[in-house]
C-alpha positions in Angstrom: -2.9 -23.9 18.9 -3.2 -27.5 17.7 -0.7 -28.9 15.2 -1.9 -29.2 11.6 -2.4 -33.0 12.0 -4.5 -32.5 15.1 -6.6 -29.5 14.0 -10.1 -29.8 12.8 -10.6 -28.3 9.3 -13.8 -26.8 8.1 -14.0 -26.0 4.4 -14.9 -22.4 3.8 -15.7 -20.2 0.7 -16.4 -22.2 -2.5 -14.7 -25.4 -1.3 -17.3 -26.8 1.1 -17.5 -30.1 -0.9 -13.9 -31.0 -0.1 -12.7 -33.0 2.9 -9.7 -31.1 4.1 -7.6 -34.2 4.9 -7.8 -35.5 1.3 -6.3 -32.5 -0.4 -2.9 -32.4 -2.2 -2.6 -28.7 -1.1 -4.6 -26.2 0.9 -4.7 -22.9 2.7 -5.6 -23.0 6.4 -7.3 -20.0 7.9 -6.9 -19.7 11.7 -10.2 -18.0 12.7 -9.1 -17.7 16.3 -6.0 -15.8 15.2 -8.2 -13.5 13.1 -10.5 -12.8 16.0 -7.4 -12.1 18.2 -6.0 -9.6 15.7 -9.3 -7.7 15.4 -9.7 -7.6 19.2 -6.2 -6.4 19.6 -6.9 -3.6 17.1 -10.2 -2.8 18.8 -8.3 -2.3 22.1 -5.6 -0.2 20.4 -8.3 2.2 19.2 -10.3 4.8 21.1 -13.9 3.6 21.8 -15.0 6.4 19.6 -13.0 5.2 16.6 -14.7 2.6 14.4 -12.8 -0.3 12.8 -13.2 -1.1 9.1 -12.0 -4.6 8.1 -10.7 -4.4 4.6 -11.8 -7.7 2.9 -11.2 -6.8 -0.7 -9.5 -9.4 -3.0 -11.3 -12.2 -1.2 -10.0 -10.9 2.1 -6.4 -10.9 0.8 -6.8 -14.5 -0.2 -8.2 -15.6 3.1 -11.9 -16.0 2.1 -14.1 -12.9 2.2 -17.3 -14.2 3.7 -15.8 -16.1 6.6 -13.3 -13.3 7.4 -16.0 -10.7 7.2 -18.2 -12.6 9.6 -15.4 -13.3 12.0 -14.2 -9.7 11.9 -17.6 -8.3 12.6 -18.2 -10.7 15.5 -14.8 -9.7 17.0 -15.2 -5.9 17.0 -15.2 -4.5 13.4 -18.2 -2.5 12.5 -17.5 -1.7 8.8 -16.3 -3.7 5.8 -14.2 -2.4 2.9 -14.2 -4.0 -0.6 -12.8 -2.9 -4.0 -15.6 -3.8 -6.3 -19.4 -4.0 -6.5 -19.4 -7.8 -7.0 -17.3 -8.2 -3.8 -19.9 -6.2 -1.9 -22.8 -8.2 -3.4 -21.1 -11.5 -2.4 -21.1 -10.3 1.2 -24.7 -9.2 1.0 -25.8 -12.5 -0.5 -24.1 -14.2 2.5 -26.5 -12.3 4.8 -24.0 -9.7 6.0 -25.8 -6.5 6.9 -22.9 -4.3 8.1 -22.1 -1.2 6.1 -19.9 -1.9 3.2 -17.7 0.7 1.6 -16.6 0.2 -2.1 -13.1 1.6 -2.1 -12.8 1.5 -5.9 -14.4 3.8 -8.5 -17.9 3.0 -9.9 -19.7 4.8 -12.6 -21.7 2.5 -15.0 -25.5 2.3 -14.7 -25.3 -1.4 -13.9 -22.9 -0.7 -11.0 -25.0 2.2 -9.6 -28.2 0.2 -9.8 -26.5 -2.6 -7.9 -25.2 -0.3 -5.3 -28.6 1.1 -4.6 -30.3 -2.3 -4.7 -27.8 -4.0 -2.4 -27.4 -1.0 -0.1 -23.7 -0.7 -0.7 -21.8 2.6 -0.1 -19.8 4.0 -3.0 -16.7 6.1 -3.1 -17.1 9.3 -5.1 -13.8 10.4 -6.7 -14.9 13.4 -8.8 -17.7 15.9 -9.5 -18.4 14.1 -12.8 -18.9 10.8 -11.0 -21.2 12.5 -8.5 -23.4 13.9 -11.3 -23.5 10.5 -13.1 -24.7 8.9 -9.8 -27.3 11.5 -9.4 -28.6 11.3 -12.9 -28.8 7.5 -12.9 -30.5 7.4 -9.6 -33.1 9.8 -10.9 -33.5 7.8 -14.1 -34.3 4.6 -12.1 -36.7 6.6 -9.8 -34.7 5.8 -6.7 -36.7 7.2 -3.8 -34.2 8.0 -1.1 -30.6 9.3 -0.9 -27.8 6.8 -0.8 -24.8 7.3 1.5 -21.6 8.2 -0.4 -18.0 8.7 0.7 -16.1 11.6 -0.8 -12.5 10.8 -1.7 -9.8 13.5 -1.6 -6.4 13.1 -3.2 -3.9 14.5 -0.7 -0.8 13.1 -2.3 -1.4 9.5 -3.4 -2.2 10.6 -7.0 -4.6 7.8 -7.4 -8.4 8.1 -6.9 -9.9 11.2 -5.5 -10.4 14.9 -6.2 -7.5 17.2 -5.4 -7.7 18.3 -1.8 -7.6 22.0 -2.9 -11.0 21.5 -4.7 -12.6 19.8 -1.6 -15.0 22.5 -0.9 -16.4 22.7 -4.4 -16.7 18.9 -4.6 -18.4 18.6 -1.2 -20.8 21.4 -2.0 -21.8 19.8 -5.3 -22.5 16.4 -3.6 -24.4 18.2 -0.8 -26.6 19.8 -3.4 -27.7 16.5 -5.1 -30.9 15.3 -3.4 -30.2 11.6 -4.0 -26.8 11.6 -2.5 -26.0 11.8 1.2 -22.4 12.4 2.4 -21.5 9.5 4.8 -17.8 10.4 5.1 -14.9 12.3 3.7 -11.6 10.4 3.4 -8.2 10.2 1.9 -5.5 7.6 1.5 -1.8 7.8 2.6 1.0 6.9 0.3 4.0 6.4 2.7 2.5 5.5 6.1 4.8 2.5 6.3 8.0 4.6 5.9 10.5 5.4 8.7 10.4 9.0 7.4 7.0 10.6 8.3 7.5 13.7 6.2 5.1 12.8 3.3 2.5 11.3 5.6 2.6 14.5 7.8 2.2 16.6 4.6 -0.8 14.6 3.5 -2.3 14.9 7.0 -1.9 18.7 7.0 -3.6 18.8 3.6 -6.5 16.7 4.9 -6.8 18.9 7.9 -6.9 22.0 5.8 -9.5 20.6 3.5 -11.7 19.5 6.3 -11.4 22.9 8.0 -12.5 24.6 4.9 -15.5 22.2 4.5 -16.6 22.9 8.1 -16.2 26.7 7.5 -19.0 26.3 4.9 -21.3 24.9 7.6 -20.9 21.3 6.4 -19.9 18.8 9.0 -19.1 15.3 7.5 -20.5 12.6 9.9 -17.3 10.6 9.5 -13.6 11.3 8.7 -11.1 8.5 8.0 -7.5 8.6 6.8 -5.5 5.7 8.4 -4.7 2.5 6.7 -2.9 -0.3 8.6 0.4 1.4 8.8 -1.0 4.7 9.8 -3.1 3.1 12.4 0.0 2.0 14.2 2.1 5.0 13.3 0.1 7.9 14.8 -3.1 7.9 16.8 -3.8 11.5 15.5 -4.6 9.9 12.2 -7.4 7.7 13.6 -10.3 10.2 13.3 -13.7 8.5 13.3 -12.5 5.2 11.7 -9.5 3.3 10.6 -9.3 1.0 7.6 -7.3 -2.1 8.6 -6.3 -4.7 6.0 -3.0 -6.4 6.5 -3.1 -6.1 10.3 -6.2 -8.2 10.7 -4.5 -11.0 8.8 -1.7 -10.9 11.3 1.1 -9.3 9.4 2.8 -5.9 9.9 3.1 -3.3 7.2 6.6 -2.4 8.3 9.1 -4.0 10.7 9.5 -0.8 12.8 5.8 -1.0 13.7 5.9 -4.5 15.2 6.2 -3.3 18.8 2.9 -1.4 18.7 0.6 -4.5 18.8 0.8 -8.2 19.1 -0.6 -10.1 16.1 -1.0 -13.7 15.0 -0.6 -14.8 11.3 -4.0 -16.1 10.1 -3.0 -17.9 6.9 -0.9 -21.1 6.6 -0.1 -22.9 3.4 0.3 -26.7 3.3 0.7 -29.5 0.8 1.4 -33.2 0.8 4.3 -35.2 -0.4 3.2 -37.1 -3.5 6.3 -39.2 -4.3 9.7 -39.9 -2.7 12.7 -41.1 -4.7 16.4 -41.4 -4.6 18.5 -39.8 -7.4 22.2 -40.3 -8.2 25.0 -37.8 -8.2 24.9 -35.7 -11.4 21.1 -36.0 -11.9 19.3 -32.8 -12.9 16.1 -31.9 -11.1 13.1 -30.2 -12.8 12.9 -28.0 -15.9 16.1 -26.6 -17.3 18.1 -28.6 -14.7 18.8 -25.5 -12.7 19.7 -27.9 -9.8 22.1 -30.8 -10.3 22.6 -33.3 -7.5 26.3 -33.2 -6.3 25.8 -36.6 -4.6 23.2 -39.2 -4.2 20.1 -37.5 -2.7 16.7 -38.4 -1.5 14.0 -36.0 -2.8 10.3 -35.5 -2.2 7.8 -34.3 -4.8 5.1 -32.0 -3.3 1.8 -31.4 -5.0 1.8 -27.6 -5.2 3.3 -25.2 -7.7 3.1 -21.8 -9.3 -0.5 -22.4 -10.6 -1.5 -22.4 -6.9 0.4 -19.2 -6.1 3.9 -20.4 -5.2 6.0 -17.9 -7.2 8.3 -19.6 -9.7 11.0 -17.1 -8.9 11.4 -18.7 -5.5 12.9 -21.7 -7.2 16.0 -23.0 -5.3 15.6 -20.2 -2.7 13.0 -21.2 -0.2 12.9 -23.7 2.7 9.8 -25.5 3.8 8.9 -27.4 7.0 8.4 -31.1 7.5 8.1 -32.7 10.9 9.2 -29.4 12.4 12.4 -29.3 10.5 13.5 -27.0 7.6 14.3 -28.6 4.3 15.5 -26.9 1.0 13.4 -26.6 -2.1 15.4 -27.7 -5.2 14.9 -27.3 -8.9 12.5 -25.1 -10.8 9.1 -24.8 -9.2 6.6 -26.1 -11.8 3.0 -25.4 -12.4 1.6 -28.1 -10.1 4.6 -29.5 -8.2 7.9 -28.7 -6.5 10.8 -30.8 -5.2 12.6 -30.9 -1.9 15.9 -32.3 -0.6 14.9 -34.6 2.2 18.3 -36.4 2.4 18.5 -35.5 6.1 15.1 -37.1 6.7 15.4 -40.5 5.1 12.1 -41.9 6.5 9.7 -39.3 5.0 6.8 -41.0 3.2 4.2 -40.1 0.6 1.2 -38.3 2.1 3.2 -36.4 4.8 2.3 -32.7 5.3 4.7 -30.0 4.2 4.3 -26.5 5.6 5.2 -23.8 3.0 3.9 -20.9 5.1 3.0 -21.2 8.7 4.3 -23.0 11.8 5.4 -26.6 12.4 6.8 -27.3 15.8 9.1 -24.4 16.8 9.8 -23.4 13.2 7.9 -20.8 11.3 7.9 -19.3 7.8 6.0 -16.2 6.9 4.7 -14.4 3.9 7.3 -11.7 4.8 10.0 -14.3 4.2 8.9 -14.9 0.7 8.3 -11.3 0.0 11.8 -10.4 1.1 13.3 -13.0 -1.2 11.3 -11.6 -4.1 11.8 -7.9 -3.3 8.0 -7.5 -3.1 5.4 -7.1 -0.3 3.5 -9.6 1.8 0.2 -8.3 0.4 1.1 -9.7 -3.1 2.1 -13.0 -1.6 -1.2 -13.4 0.2 -3.3 -12.4 -2.7 -1.5 -14.8 -5.0 -3.0 -18.1 -3.8 -5.4 -19.4 -6.3 -8.8 -20.7 -5.7 -8.1 -24.3 -6.6 -6.5 -24.3 -3.1 -9.4 -25.0 -0.7 -9.6 -22.4 2.2 -10.1 -24.3 5.4 -11.1 -22.7 8.6 -9.0 -24.2 11.4 -10.6 -24.3 14.9 
């Protein structure tokens, strides 16, 4: 892959009016890495198992439209979103692949939009199924819409209790304007070393499906595996897997790294906006949480917590300049942060700083930040705000 100074950047998403090289800070999206990850997953799965690319939350901050297009071109056949507007955004971009709305929907406006834009909703309860049926009748919808029946096998989030699966499926089957496209559930602990809970959920799912089939109802599609479960156990693959974090090149757990070779898709960069020398005893940034012990050369960088760099990382992280690690110092502010560049005395304004990604032989990942904050990489990726242009790097 080319260095960030050699790469060609193409603005994606809502930032197509910006020239990538003029930005104070930006997010780079490596579309070749994304394609690689999808292809690796496709090879990991049976040819009979479909791949859903989960692109909710603006594709985990990567840019939903471009990610969806690339994922579909690379081997995914379904897309997963959380909300109706996320699905509409993809349809307006000309994407025709089936789109599953993973979140709950129930208002007349949502249901009308689902029918109009040919989206596929999740049904979580008998009450929701009846609401869908009544509203579709009220708007004189002419043909049944595909729906996905969600069972709660232990997540205690969306879905009807797995023990009521038969009654739920029978109700949906009886409603002429609804057509069951799949039955699915979601796993709570697939990323754990201990598979006990995941196996319990799987047994519950199997029992529910067996009871549904005993009624003479055969769902056309079953799906259970998220990213972690996809790597954990191929028995969980069924007809489709729902991959989110994996397509973005990160692993849901360290013990799953050996299963597949992935490449991080997102890199976060910014520019040095000022370089100065400060005397020993000088405080840096708000509250002077850092005091220089000796004369120092510092760099101010045009990125801060309003862009998605967590303030709680203050004085904890390192960044990369010219392939070398340097320490961030002082409180991270809304739009800027400071670095100790004493070991690199010739750094100049305008130089590129890599906060996440690779520079030379050095690399910093979202996992590194997540570990320092005692959180997860999903939260880091979803935190980068939209005033940062998303740039497709080719």
